C-alpha positions in Angstrom: 82.7 94.8 84.4 81.1 94.3 87.8 83.5 91.5 89.0 84.8 93.7 91.8 81.4 94.2 93.4 81.0 92.1 96.5 77.9 90.6 98.0 77.6 93.3 100.6 77.5 96.0 98.0 74.8 94.1 96.0 72.7 93.8 99.2 73.2 97.5 99.9 72.1 98.4 96.4 69.0 96.2 96.6 68.0 97.8 99.9 68.6 101.3 98.5 66.5 100.5 95.4 63.6 99.2 97.5 63.7 102.3 99.7 63.8 104.7 96.8 61.3 103.1 94.3 59.4 100.8 96.7 58.7 97.1 96.3 55.7 97.6 94.0 57.6 99.6 91.3 60.9 97.8 91.5 60.0 94.8 89.3 58.9 97.1 86.4 62.1 99.2 86.9 64.2 96.0 86.6 62.4 95.0 83.4 62.9 98.5 81.9 66.6 98.6 82.8 67.3 95.1 81.5 65.4 95.9 78.2 67.5 99.1 77.8 70.7 97.2 78.3 69.6 94.5 75.8 68.9 97.2 73.2 72.3 98.8 73.8 74.0 95.4 73.3 72.1 94.7 70.1 73.0 98.1 68.8 76.7 97.7 69.5 76.7 94.2 68.0 75.0 95.4 64.8 77.5 98.3 64.6 80.4 95.9 64.9 79.0 93.7 62.2 78.5 96.7 59.9 82.1 97.8 60.5 83.4 94.3 59.8 81.4 94.0 56.6 82.6 97.5 55.4 86.3 96.6 56.1 86.2 93.6 53.9 87.6 90.1 53.9 91.2 91.1 54.8 90.0 92.2 58.3 87.9 89.1 59.0 90.1 88.3 62.1 89.8 91.9 63.4 88.8 92.2 67.0 87.7 95.4 68.5 89.4 94.6 71.8 92.7 94.9 69.8 92.1 98.7 69.7 92.9 98.9 73.4 96.6 99.8 73.6 97.3 97.5 76.4 95.7 94.5 74.7 97.5 95.4 71.4 100.9 95.6 73.1 100.3 92.4 75.0 99.3 90.5 71.8 102.3 91.9 69.8 104.8 91.0 72.6 103.3 87.5 72.9 103.7 86.9 69.2 107.3 88.1 69.0 109.7 85.1 68.9 112.7 87.2 70.0 111.0 88.0 73.3 110.1 84.3 74.0 113.8 83.7 74.7 113.9 86.6 77.0 110.9 85.3 78.9 112.5 81.9 79.2 115.6 83.5 80.6 113.6 85.7 83.0 111.7 82.7 84.3 114.9 80.8 84.9 115.9 83.3 87.6 114.6 82.8 91.1 114.6 86.4 92.4 113.1 85.4 95.7 116.0 83.1 96.4 118.5 85.7 95.4 116.9 88.4 97.6 116.8 86.0 100.5 120.5 85.2 100.1 121.5 88.9 99.9 119.3 89.7 103.0 121.0 86.9 104.9 124.4 88.1 103.9 123.6 91.6 105.0 122.3 90.3 108.3 125.4 88.1 108.7 123.6 84.8 108.6 125.5 83.4 105.6 124.5 79.8 105.2 127.1 77.5 103.7 127.5 79.4 100.4 128.6 83.0 100.1 126.8 85.3 97.6 129.0 85.5 94.5 130.3 89.0 93.8 129.1 90.4 97.1 131.6 92.1 99.3 129.6 91.4 102.5 129.2 87.7 101.5 133.0 87.4 100.9 133.8 89.1 104.1 131.4 86.8 106.0 132.9 83.7 104.3 136.5 84.8 105.2 135.7 84.5 108.8 136.1 86.9 111.8 139.5 88.2 110.7 137.9 91.3 109.1 135.7 93.6 111.1 131.9 93.6 110.4 131.2 97.0 108.9 127.5 96.6 109.2 127.4 96.3 113.0 127.0 99.5 115.0 130.1 100.7 116.7 130.4 101.1 120.4 130.3 104.9 121.0 130.6 104.8 124.8 134.4 105.1 124.8 136.3 108.4 124.1 138.2 109.0 120.9 141.8 110.0 120.7 141.1 112.3 117.8 138.1 114.2 116.4 136.1 112.6 113.7 137.3 115.1 111.1 141.0 116.0 110.8 141.1 119.8 110.5 144.8 119.7 109.4 144.1 117.6 106.3 142.5 120.5 104.4 
């Protein structure tokens, strides 16, 4: 619950508590708060035991954490044998390698193997016979015709 609180936050809370309640009342306050938390824990545990005893023996493996939708879905998906094959298939793909190959192909740095099914990878593997469509054109020269043909419409 408090796993995301760092040491600096704890020190700031201690200093704030000393400033607000003073060093003479702080030990009694800590005892009171810890006793209150202990009572709440005992109350919740007794309520859980009462609910388990009322549900009967068919719910002896019931966990209250399963009532959380995320936990319930995670548990159901982990127990599903059909999805284990899908997880094995998913883990067999190396997405980082695929992304790096595509990025290299787009940049024109194809190394040894062309990316299968990729037009830019095939063009780079074919050599310099085809123009590189990804490079910026030189716009310093004049054009013979306008970029849009008005007679075509």
